[in-house]
GUMARNU-141683 format. One line per 4 residues: number of its first residue (from 1); for each residue x, y, z of C-alpha. Coordinates in nm, 3 decimals. Last residue first. Example, Ala and Ser with C-alpha at 12.3 -4.5 7.8 and 13.67 -1.06 7.14 Angstrom:
% residues 2
2) 1.367:-0.106:0.714 ~ 1.230:-0.450:0.780
***
This chain:
% residues 405
405) 3.059:-0.965:-1.770 ~ 3.150:-0.846:-2.118 ~ 3.504:-0.748:-2.022 ~ 3.547:-1.077:-1.837
401) 3.451:-1.258:-2.154 ~ 3.149:-1.440:-2.303 ~ 2.878:-1.227:-2.144 ~ 2.576:-1.399:-1.992
397) 2.685:-1.308:-1.643 ~ 2.608:-0.937:-1.691 ~ 2.716:-0.754:-1.371 ~ 2.706:-0.374:-1.341
393) 2.865:-0.185:-1.050 ~ 2.761:0.178:-1.043 ~ 2.886:0.511:-0.912 ~ 2.740:0.863:-0.920
389) 2.999:1.089:-0.759 ~ 2.948:1.383:-0.522 ~ 3.219:1.638:-0.451 ~ 3.549:1.649:-0.261
385) 3.788:1.509:-0.520 ~ 3.808:1.140:-0.592 ~ 4.129:1.120:-0.797 ~ 4.153:0.810:-1.013
381) 4.435:0.554:-1.038 ~ 4.370:0.283:-1.296 ~ 4.070:0.061:-1.264 ~ 4.016:-0.274:-1.103
377) 3.847:-0.604:-1.182 ~ 3.787:-0.898:-0.957 ~ 3.755:-1.272:-0.916 ~ 3.977:-1.393:-0.630
373) 3.800:-1.195:-0.358 ~ 3.661:-1.406:-0.076 ~ 3.545:-1.711:-0.274 ~ 3.397:-1.965:-0.032
369) 3.037:-1.946:-0.159 ~ 3.161:-1.968:-0.516 ~ 3.272:-1.752:-0.810 ~ 3.242:-1.431:-0.607
365) 3.201:-1.098:-0.785 ~ 3.448:-0.821:-0.700 ~ 3.491:-0.457:-0.801 ~ 3.792:-0.237:-0.724
361) 3.836:0.135:-0.792 ~ 4.201:0.237:-0.812 ~ 4.388:0.508:-0.621 ~ 4.395:0.886:-0.624
357) 4.191:0.891:-0.305 ~ 4.215:0.536:-0.176 ~ 4.071:0.188:-0.225 ~ 3.746:0.278:-0.389
353) 3.512:-0.013:-0.323 ~ 3.243:-0.220:-0.494 ~ 3.167:-0.564:-0.353 ~ 2.995:-0.881:-0.475
349) 2.882:-1.216:-0.331 ~ 3.137:-1.228:-0.055 ~ 3.259:-1.515:0.159 ~ 3.403:-1.586:0.503
345) 3.293:-1.244:0.628 ~ 3.124:-1.403:0.931 ~ 2.791:-1.254:0.827 ~ 2.827:-1.360:0.465
341) 2.876:-1.080:0.214 ~ 2.677:-0.841:-0.001 ~ 2.823:-0.518:-0.134 ~ 2.823:-0.145:-0.116
337) 3.048:0.161:-0.120 ~ 3.358:0.038:0.063 ~ 3.608:0.315:0.130 ~ 3.987:0.280:0.151
333) 4.164:0.595:0.270 ~ 4.153:0.955:0.147 ~ 3.885:1.090:0.377 ~ 3.548:1.267:0.343
329) 3.404:1.073:0.049 ~ 3.080:1.137:-0.143 ~ 2.841:0.879:-0.287 ~ 2.538:0.873:-0.516
325) 2.393:0.549:-0.648 ~ 2.411:0.232:-0.852 ~ 2.373:-0.143:-0.805 ~ 2.323:-0.331:-1.130
321) 2.262:-0.707:-1.156 ~ 2.237:-0.973:-1.424 ~ 2.287:-1.352:-1.405 ~ 2.103:-1.372:-1.073
317) 2.157:-1.687:-0.871 ~ 2.104:-1.529:-0.532 ~ 2.005:-1.160:-0.544 ~ 1.648:-1.204:-0.415
313) 1.803:-1.395:-0.125 ~ 1.907:-1.067:0.037 ~ 1.746:-0.731:-0.034 ~ 1.590:-0.559:0.268
309) 1.874:-0.302:0.277 ~ 2.134:-0.280:0.553 ~ 2.289:0.062:0.621 ~ 2.635:0.132:0.760
305) 2.819:0.287:1.051 ~ 3.097:0.108:1.238 ~ 3.413:0.284:1.126 ~ 3.409:0.527:0.839
301) 3.175:0.755:1.039 ~ 2.881:0.763:0.797 ~ 2.637:1.040:0.698 ~ 2.309:0.959:0.521
297) 2.192:1.174:0.232 ~ 1.934:1.419:0.104 ~ 1.845:1.615:-0.211 ~ 2.145:1.498:-0.418
293) 2.277:1.848:-0.493 ~ 2.095:1.973:-0.185 ~ 2.364:1.837:0.047 ~ 2.320:1.754:0.414
289) 1.947:1.688:0.382 ~ 1.948:1.376:0.592 ~ 2.268:1.349:0.795 ~ 2.143:1.218:1.125
285) 2.452:1.002:1.177 ~ 2.433:0.627:1.121 ~ 2.542:0.389:1.395 ~ 2.387:0.088:1.220
281) 2.067:0.165:1.030 ~ 1.820:-0.086:0.889 ~ 1.669:0.045:0.566 ~ 1.317:-0.031:0.449
277) 1.255:0.058:0.087 ~ 1.009:-0.208:-0.022 ~ 1.022:-0.221:-0.400 ~ 0.659:-0.328:-0.393
273) 0.647:-0.602:-0.134 ~ 0.298:-0.733:-0.198 ~ 0.110:-0.848:0.108 ~ -0.176:-1.096:0.115
269) -0.027:-1.433:0.023 ~ 0.315:-1.327:0.141 ~ 0.598:-1.116:-0.007 ~ 0.455:-1.115:-0.356
265) 0.672:-0.921:-0.596 ~ 0.669:-0.553:-0.678 ~ 0.626:-0.358:-1.000 ~ 0.310:-0.179:-0.888
261) 0.503:0.153:-0.868 ~ 0.366:0.245:-0.526 ~ 0.526:0.558:-0.385 ~ 0.450:0.691:-0.038
257) 0.513:1.010:0.158 ~ 0.692:1.193:-0.123 ~ 0.776:1.556:-0.044 ~ 1.154:1.529:-0.082
253) 1.123:1.347:-0.415 ~ 0.998:1.022:-0.560 ~ 0.927:0.992:-0.933 ~ 0.624:0.852:-1.111
249) 0.662:0.647:-1.429 ~ 0.377:0.580:-1.669 ~ 0.531:0.723:-1.983 ~ 0.643:1.054:-1.841
245) 0.366:1.266:-1.990 ~ 0.129:1.223:-1.697 ~ 0.411:1.296:-1.451 ~ 0.501:1.615:-1.639
241) 0.135:1.722:-1.643 ~ 0.120:1.662:-1.271 ~ 0.426:1.875:-1.203 ~ 0.309:2.163:-1.425
237) -0.041:2.146:-1.278 ~ 0.113:2.197:-0.937 ~ 0.139:1.941:-0.658 ~ 0.001:2.045:-0.320
233) 0.257:1.902:-0.079 ~ 0.268:1.615:0.166 ~ 0.287:1.363:-0.118 ~ 0.111:1.038:-0.211
229) 0.215:0.855:-0.528 ~ 0.043:0.593:-0.743 ~ 0.158:0.361:-1.025 ~ -0.112:0.163:-1.205
225) -0.458:0.074:-1.085 ~ -0.698:-0.135:-1.295 ~ -1.070:-0.172:-1.350 ~ -1.373:-0.187:-1.125
221) -1.319:0.037:-0.828 ~ -1.502:0.041:-0.496 ~ -1.775:0.215:-0.298 ~ -2.067:0.171:-0.538
217) -1.978:-0.198:-0.552 ~ -2.037:-0.246:-0.181 ~ -1.799:-0.522:-0.072 ~ -1.531:-0.255:-0.024
213) -1.721:-0.131:0.281 ~ -1.655:0.242:0.314 ~ -1.393:0.336:0.054 ~ -1.227:0.161:-0.240
209) -0.960:0.146:-0.512 ~ -0.648:0.265:-0.335 ~ -0.665:0.292:0.041 ~ -0.495:0.533:0.282
205) -0.503:0.339:0.604 ~ -0.728:0.359:0.910 ~ -0.543:0.169:1.184 ~ -0.382:0.491:1.310
201) -0.734:0.611:1.384 ~ -0.854:0.925:1.210 ~ -0.755:1.291:1.244 ~ -0.899:1.560:1.015
197) -0.703:1.704:0.726 ~ -0.629:2.075:0.743 ~ -0.780:2.408:0.629 ~ -1.127:2.268:0.566
193) -1.326:2.282:0.237 ~ -1.649:2.467:0.311 ~ -1.987:2.344:0.187 ~ -2.048:2.254:-0.178
189) -1.806:2.344:-0.459 ~ -1.838:2.324:-0.840 ~ -1.519:2.214:-1.013 ~ -1.313:2.289:-1.327
185) -1.063:2.010:-1.395 ~ -0.696:2.110:-1.420 ~ -0.493:1.917:-1.676 ~ -0.226:1.649:-1.639
181) -0.444:1.358:-1.749 ~ -0.721:1.462:-1.510 ~ -0.653:1.703:-1.226 ~ -0.871:1.777:-0.924
177) -0.842:2.074:-0.694 ~ -0.927:2.157:-0.333 ~ -0.799:2.448:-0.124 ~ -0.775:2.732:-0.375
173) -1.120:2.669:-0.522 ~ -1.266:2.646:-0.173 ~ -1.121:2.989:-0.097 ~ -0.833:3.138:0.103
169) -0.582:2.861:0.041 ~ -0.378:2.730:0.330 ~ -0.557:2.397:0.321 ~ -0.399:2.295:-0.009
165) -0.551:1.961:-0.115 ~ -0.479:1.807:-0.456 ~ -0.669:1.503:-0.587 ~ -0.497:1.355:-0.889
161) -0.590:1.135:-1.185 ~ -0.380:0.998:-1.472 ~ -0.621:0.818:-1.701 ~ -0.578:0.490:-1.890
157) -0.805:0.390:-2.177 ~ -1.165:0.274:-2.212 ~ -1.341:0.610:-2.230 ~ -1.415:0.816:-1.922
153) -1.652:1.075:-2.070 ~ -1.674:1.385:-1.851 ~ -1.990:1.540:-1.704 ~ -1.916:1.861:-1.511
149) -1.693:1.837:-1.210 ~ -1.766:1.793:-0.842 ~ -1.652:1.943:-0.514 ~ -1.693:1.844:-0.151
145) -1.775:1.944:0.204 ~ -2.073:1.767:0.360 ~ -1.959:1.406:0.313 ~ -1.956:1.199:0.631
141) -1.814:1.462:0.863 ~ -1.784:1.299:1.204 ~ -1.406:1.325:1.236 ~ -1.423:1.685:1.121
137) -1.406:1.904:0.807 ~ -1.380:1.604:0.575 ~ -1.234:1.647:0.226 ~ -1.436:1.525:-0.075
133) -1.360:1.504:-0.446 ~ -1.622:1.402:-0.704 ~ -1.566:1.340:-1.076 ~ -1.887:1.360:-1.279
129) -1.985:1.110:-1.549 ~ -2.327:1.037:-1.397 ~ -2.185:0.700:-1.294 ~ -1.954:0.867:-1.038
125) -1.578:0.909:-1.062 ~ -1.428:0.905:-0.714 ~ -1.170:1.082:-0.499 ~ -1.212:1.062:-0.122
121) -1.082:1.246:0.184 ~ -1.075:1.204:0.563 ~ -1.385:0.991:0.587 ~ -1.634:0.931:0.864
117) -1.848:0.660:1.024 ~ -1.761:0.414:0.745 ~ -1.725:0.108:0.973 ~ -1.355:0.191:1.003
113) -1.269:0.554:0.947 ~ -1.192:0.665:0.594 ~ -0.899:0.734:0.365 ~ -0.943:0.769:-0.009
109) -0.859:0.648:-0.356 ~ -1.010:0.584:-0.700 ~ -1.370:0.508:-0.611 ~ -1.579:0.401:-0.909
105) -1.952:0.456:-0.956 ~ -2.086:0.263:-1.253 ~ -1.988:0.267:-1.620 ~ -1.758:-0.035:-1.610
101) -1.400:-0.139:-1.695 ~ -1.222:0.169:-1.562 ~ -0.851:0.256:-1.589 ~ -0.640:0.431:-1.326
97) -0.293:0.581:-1.306 ~ -0.184:0.788:-1.009 ~ -0.206:1.089:-0.783 ~ -0.261:1.163:-0.417
93) -0.161:1.517:-0.323 ~ -0.170:1.657:0.029 ~ -0.124:1.992:0.201 ~ -0.248:2.120:0.538
89) -0.170:1.787:0.704 ~ -0.344:1.726:1.035 ~ -0.350:1.347:1.004 ~ -0.178:1.215:0.690
85) 0.112:1.041:0.865 ~ -0.158:0.874:1.077 ~ -0.233:0.630:0.792 ~ 0.012:0.537:0.518
81) 0.108:0.169:0.474 ~ -0.120:0.132:0.172 ~ -0.440:-0.075:0.155 ~ -0.527:-0.210:-0.189
77) -0.876:-0.309:-0.302 ~ -1.091:-0.603:-0.408 ~ -1.440:-0.661:-0.264 ~ -1.663:-0.564:-0.552
73) -1.557:-0.353:-0.848 ~ -1.322:-0.638:-0.952 ~ -0.979:-0.479:-0.918 ~ -0.682:-0.548:-1.149
69) -0.341:-0.427:-1.032 ~ -0.104:-0.260:-1.274 ~ 0.235:-0.271:-1.442 ~ 0.420:-0.083:-1.716
65) 0.172:0.207:-1.736 ~ 0.153:0.211:-2.115 ~ 0.266:-0.152:-2.116 ~ -0.077:-0.270:-2.001
61) -0.149:-0.588:-1.810 ~ 0.195:-0.602:-1.656 ~ 0.075:-0.715:-1.316 ~ -0.285:-0.833:-1.326
57) -0.283:-1.116:-1.079 ~ -0.628:-1.032:-0.947 ~ -0.674:-0.864:-0.609 ~ -0.892:-1.017:-0.341
53) -0.769:-0.777:-0.071 ~ -0.404:-0.687:-0.108 ~ -0.189:-0.515:0.153 ~ 0.056:-0.281:-0.017
49) 0.403:-0.199:0.111 ~ 0.586:0.083:-0.061 ~ 0.803:0.226:0.214 ~ 0.894:0.579:0.115
45) 1.204:0.536:0.330 ~ 1.093:0.384:0.657 ~ 1.414:0.413:0.856 ~ 1.487:0.130:1.093
41) 1.708:0.152:1.402 ~ 1.528:0.374:1.651 ~ 1.193:0.306:1.494 ~ 0.990:0.458:1.209
37) 1.237:0.734:1.128 ~ 1.142:0.922:0.811 ~ 1.242:0.866:0.451 ~ 1.413:1.080:0.188
33) 1.706:0.845:0.147 ~ 1.597:0.766:-0.213 ~ 1.634:0.392:-0.166 ~ 1.493:0.183:-0.452
29) 1.511:-0.194:-0.448 ~ 1.464:-0.474:-0.700 ~ 1.395:-0.243:-0.996 ~ 1.362:-0.429:-1.327
25) 1.004:-0.315:-1.397 ~ 1.100:0.049:-1.353 ~ 1.174:0.306:-1.083 ~ 1.381:0.594:-1.218
21) 1.650:0.772:-1.022 ~ 1.618:1.142:-0.951 ~ 1.932:1.358:-0.951 ~ 1.997:1.335:-1.323
17) 2.343:1.191:-1.396 ~ 2.694:1.307:-1.300 ~ 2.945:1.049:-1.406 ~ 3.175:0.795:-1.252
13) 3.046:0.465:-1.388 ~ 3.227:0.139:-1.325 ~ 3.126:-0.151:-1.549 ~ 3.218:-0.479:-1.391
9) 3.318:-0.813:-1.532 ~ 3.363:-1.172:-1.425 ~ 3.502:-1.503:-1.551 ~ 3.486:-1.878:-1.515
5) 3.271:-1.911:-1.201 ~ 3.014:-1.654:-1.306 ~ 2.741:-1.856:-1.471 ~ 2.477:-1.834:-1.195
1) 2.561:-1.749:-0.836
***
């Protein structure tokens, strides 16, 4: 690791902070523990994996939304990992930041069957200045049930747009809504908005920036996409206005199906790992939702249960690192919170642990690949209690003393 061999430091925080953590441009991994089981051993926890199609390297193009993808209004678009999770839903919100660089038709988001035989839903801003929202009533519905706004001027800046579907509503106006920059947009309705989303193939993904054939410019987006969120709930105007006013950030919660902050790094030539939150479970109890004070949690046995994150080599050589989160203890013995170590335990990179109830908190950062705990800091004796704690280990290798580092 970089510049740590002479001294180390850790900041230990034991304080109650807001229950939602913030995703920003420095986030390497975000694990809200609100995910769903994808296999027997891996939990897809708001996995934010985007497949890119001819996307420009436009990250960070506008500080007002922190990061964004540039699309060319031709054959560039983003496919999310969400597909069959949307089938049959009676509530859905897809929301996010978008900016347009042309006056033509621009598709913001949607999900459609391959070869454009049918769509599940679409949100687009047409060249006549009207915003259109469509929800299919069947797998063969190509656009009979929709709503549109009056003429609205786009301008050249960023907009926060949302399509909100609530199938349980009694009227079209209750079932389908559109919001622009945190405010409700009045719509005119055609046909009958259905009570649930139709079923498409599992290979048909929710897409940002296109529908039908993305090579058709009338079916794609020219401009930029910032952070987006998909949720299995009909978001309220209050929620969407709060997201619009939050400086570009979107927050995950219990209803989040997918969150794409656009702050990720390239995993391969065509896939961008955007704070991928894939957790590998080892003997973990089904403890999601055990405590509303932190929304959801995993339960551990204090023996052979733990969770492996996807972060590994991304941490090598860093001169700054913070790992923080919520934790609660059920026994008074030594408890390791998190860390990174070699598989044969011959070396550690860093560890945070609370050695006993009423005992000290220890933090370690290795000075070499063979250092197993010689560089450390520890607190005085602290009582744990039975409630939740928000703990953090903070490393700043550029500091001049242990207390700075």
